[in-house]
PyMOL commands that place a pseudoatom at each C-alpha (Angstrom):
pseudoatom trace, name=CA, resn=MET, resi=1, chain=A, elem=C, hetatm=0, pos=[-7.034, 10.211, -5.866]
pseudoatom trace, name=CA, resn=THR, resi=2, chain=A, elem=C, hetatm=0, pos=[-5.318, 11.599, -8.942]
pseudoatom trace, name=CA, resn=LYS, resi=3, chain=A, elem=C, hetatm=0, pos=[-4.981, 9.797, -12.247]
pseudoatom trace, name=CA, resn=ASN, resi=4, chain=A, elem=C, hetatm=0, pos=[-1.227, 9.309, -11.675]
pseudoatom trace, name=CA, resn=SER, resi=5, chain=A, elem=C, hetatm=0, pos=[-1.912, 7.883, -8.229]
pseudoatom trace, name=CA, resn=LYS, resi=6, chain=A, elem=C, hetatm=0, pos=[-4.395, 5.374, -9.629]
pseudoatom trace, name=CA, resn=THR, resi=7, chain=A, elem=C, hetatm=0, pos=[-1.921, 4.428, -12.356]
pseudoatom trace, name=CA, resn=VAL, resi=8, chain=A, elem=C, hetatm=0, pos=[0.869, 3.842, -9.825]
pseudoatom trace, name=CA, resn=SER, resi=9, chain=A, elem=C, hetatm=0, pos=[-1.460, 1.701, -7.710]
pseudoatom trace, name=CA, resn=PHE, resi=10, chain=A, elem=C, hetatm=0, pos=[-2.545, -0.348, -10.739]
pseudoatom trace, name=CA, resn=ILE, resi=11, chain=A, elem=C, hetatm=0, pos=[1.041, -0.911, -11.911]
pseudoatom trace, name=CA, resn=THR, resi=12, chain=A, elem=C, hetatm=0, pos=[2.070, -1.910, -8.379]
pseudoatom trace, name=CA, resn=VAL, resi=13, chain=A, elem=C, hetatm=0, pos=[-0.724, -4.480, -8.152]
pseudoatom trace, name=CA, resn=LEU, resi=14, chain=A, elem=C, hetatm=0, pos=[0.220, -5.914, -11.551]
pseudoatom trace, name=CA, resn=THR, resi=15, chain=A, elem=C, hetatm=0, pos=[3.877, -6.132, -10.539]
pseudoatom trace, name=CA, resn=ILE, resi=16, chain=A, elem=C, hetatm=0, pos=[3.011, -7.929, -7.298]
pseudoatom trace, name=CA, resn=ALA, resi=17, chain=A, elem=C, hetatm=0, pos=[0.785, -10.347, -9.225]
pseudoatom trace, name=CA, resn=VAL, resi=18, chain=A, elem=C, hetatm=0, pos=[3.543, -11.122, -11.747]
pseudoatom trace, name=CA, resn=LEU, resi=19, chain=A, elem=C, hetatm=0, pos=[6.028, -11.618, -8.899]
pseudoatom trace, name=CA, resn=ALA, resi=20, chain=A, elem=C, hetatm=0, pos=[3.616, -13.959, -7.109]
pseudoatom trace, name=CA, resn=LEU, resi=21, chain=A, elem=C, hetatm=0, pos=[3.077, -16.005, -10.280]
pseudoatom trace, name=CA, resn=PHE, resi=22, chain=A, elem=C, hetatm=0, pos=[6.832, -16.286, -10.745]
pseudoatom trace, name=CA, resn=LEU, resi=23, chain=A, elem=C, hetatm=0, pos=[7.422, -17.354, -7.149]
pseudoatom trace, name=CA, resn=LEU, resi=24, chain=A, elem=C, hetatm=0, pos=[4.708, -19.992, -7.481]
pseudoatom trace, name=CA, resn=ASN, resi=25, chain=A, elem=C, hetatm=0, pos=[6.398, -21.275, -10.676]
pseudoatom trace, name=CA, resn=GLU, resi=26, chain=A, elem=C, hetatm=0, pos=[3.320, -20.509, -12.772]
pseudoatom trace, name=CA, resn=ILE, resi=27, chain=A, elem=C, hetatm=0, pos=[5.314, -18.470, -15.323]
pseudoatom trace, name=CA, resn=THR, resi=28, chain=A, elem=C, hetatm=0, pos=[8.810, -18.938, -16.757]
pseudoatom trace, name=CA, resn=THR, resi=29, chain=A, elem=C, hetatm=0, pos=[11.786, -16.703, -16.017]
pseudoatom trace, name=CA, resn=THR, resi=30, chain=A, elem=C, hetatm=0, pos=[11.662, -15.240, -19.522]
pseudoatom trace, name=CA, resn=LEU, resi=31, chain=A, elem=C, hetatm=0, pos=[7.984, -14.374, -19.250]
pseudoatom trace, name=CA, resn=PHE, resi=32, chain=A, elem=C, hetatm=0, pos=[8.585, -12.913, -15.804]
pseudoatom trace, name=CA, resn=LEU, resi=33, chain=A, elem=C, hetatm=0, pos=[11.315, -10.624, -17.146]
pseudoatom trace, name=CA, resn=ILE, resi=34, chain=A, elem=C, hetatm=0, pos=[9.196, -9.614, -20.148]
pseudoatom trace, name=CA, resn=PHE, resi=35, chain=A, elem=C, hetatm=0, pos=[6.488, -8.357, -17.769]
pseudoatom trace, name=CA, resn=PHE, resi=36, chain=A, elem=C, hetatm=0, pos=[8.529, -7.294, -14.747]
pseudoatom trace, name=CA, resn=VAL, resi=37, chain=A, elem=C, hetatm=0, pos=[11.102, -4.992, -16.377]
pseudoatom trace, name=CA, resn=PRO, resi=38, chain=A, elem=C, hetatm=0, pos=[8.605, -2.716, -18.204]
pseudoatom trace, name=CA, resn=LEU, resi=39, chain=A, elem=C, hetatm=0, pos=[6.294, -2.661, -15.184]
pseudoatom trace, name=CA, resn=SER, resi=40, chain=A, elem=C, hetatm=0, pos=[9.184, -1.701, -12.928]
pseudoatom trace, name=CA, resn=LEU, resi=41, chain=A, elem=C, hetatm=0, pos=[10.250, 1.108, -15.241]
pseudoatom trace, name=CA, resn=ALA, resi=42, chain=A, elem=C, hetatm=0, pos=[6.669, 2.355, -15.504]
pseudoatom trace, name=CA, resn=MET, resi=43, chain=A, elem=C, hetatm=0, pos=[6.312, 2.225, -11.716]
pseudoatom trace, name=CA, resn=LEU, resi=44, chain=A, elem=C, hetatm=0, pos=[9.522, 4.240, -11.363]
pseudoatom trace, name=CA, resn=ILE, resi=45, chain=A, elem=C, hetatm=0, pos=[8.437, 6.891, -13.872]
pseudoatom trace, name=CA, resn=PHE, resi=46, chain=A, elem=C, hetatm=0, pos=[4.859, 7.309, -12.660]
pseudoatom trace, name=CA, resn=GLY, resi=47, chain=A, elem=C, hetatm=0, pos=[5.935, 7.102, -9.017]
pseudoatom trace, name=CA, resn=SER, resi=48, chain=A, elem=C, hetatm=0, pos=[8.485, 9.877, -9.556]
pseudoatom trace, name=CA, resn=LEU, resi=49, chain=A, elem=C, hetatm=0, pos=[5.854, 12.046, -11.235]
pseudoatom trace, name=CA, resn=GLU, resi=50, chain=A, elem=C, hetatm=0, pos=[3.425, 11.427, -8.376]
pseudoatom trace, name=CA, resn=LEU, resi=51, chain=A, elem=C, hetatm=0, pos=[6.094, 12.285, -5.796]
pseudoatom trace, name=CA, resn=LYS, resi=52, chain=A, elem=C, hetatm=0, pos=[6.886, 15.487, -7.691]
pseudoatom trace, name=CA, resn=ASN, resi=53, chain=A, elem=C, hetatm=0, pos=[3.194, 16.473, -7.624]
pseudoatom trace, name=CA, resn=VAL, resi=54, chain=A, elem=C, hetatm=0, pos=[2.891, 15.729, -3.912]
pseudoatom trace, name=CA, resn=LEU, resi=55, chain=A, elem=C, hetatm=0, pos=[5.977, 17.766, -3.073]
pseudoatom trace, name=CA, resn=LYS, resi=56, chain=A, elem=C, hetatm=0, pos=[4.777, 20.623, -5.248]
pseudoatom trace, name=CA, resn=SER, resi=57, chain=A, elem=C, hetatm=0, pos=[1.360, 20.668, -3.574]
pseudoatom trace, name=CA, resn=ASP, resi=58, chain=A, elem=C, hetatm=0, pos=[3.043, 20.522, -0.144]
pseudoatom trace, name=CA, resn=HIS, resi=59, chain=A, elem=C, hetatm=0, pos=[5.071, 23.617, -1.043]
pseudoatom trace, name=CA, resn=GLU, resi=60, chain=A, elem=C, hetatm=0, pos=[1.903, 25.401, -2.191]
pseudoatom trace, name=CA, resn=ILE, resi=61, chain=A, elem=C, hetatm=0, pos=[0.154, 24.543, 1.077]
pseudoatom trace, name=CA, resn=GLU, resi=62, chain=A, elem=C, hetatm=0, pos=[3.063, 25.875, 3.133]
pseudoatom trace, name=CA, resn=SER, resi=63, chain=A, elem=C, hetatm=0, pos=[3.201, 29.114, 1.125]
pseudoatom trace, name=CA, resn=LYS, resi=64, chain=A, elem=C, hetatm=0, pos=[-0.558, 29.659, 1.531]
pseudoatom trace, name=CA, resn=ALA, resi=65, chain=A, elem=C, hetatm=0, pos=[-0.290, 29.022, 5.280]
pseudoatom trace, name=CA, resn=LEU, resi=66, chain=A, elem=C, hetatm=0, pos=[2.585, 31.492, 5.570]
pseudoatom trace, name=CA, resn=GLU, resi=67, chain=A, elem=C, hetatm=0, pos=[0.616, 34.054, 3.558]
pseudoatom trace, name=CA, resn=LEU, resi=68, chain=A, elem=C, hetatm=0, pos=[-2.387, 33.696, 5.873]
pseudoatom trace, name=CA, resn=LYS, resi=69, chain=A, elem=C, hetatm=0, pos=[-0.148, 33.899, 8.944]
pseudoatom trace, name=CA, resn=ASN, resi=70, chain=A, elem=C, hetatm=0, pos=[1.479, 37.124, 7.727]
pseudoatom trace, name=CA, resn=ARG, resi=71, chain=A, elem=C, hetatm=0, pos=[-1.881, 38.665, 6.852]
pseudoatom trace, name=CA, resn=LYS, resi=72, chain=A, elem=C, hetatm=0, pos=[-2.952, 38.991, 10.512]
for i in range(1, 72): cmd.bond("trace and resi %d" % i, "trace and resi %d" % (i + 1))
show_as sticks, trace
zoom trace
């Protein structure tokens, strides 16, 4: 698991926890927004970076497989 992947997982868990607290009326709407908006933006940014890395590594795997296939 990469560092970005762990970060995305951590931010997701925090966001779910904040959402659960809000739905259970344990925190106010203002406090919910103060936590939820930055966490959502961070999840979007780190998630996009993680997706970019996964797609890049997938392309590298396909190119290596094609190289090995053409070598025979």
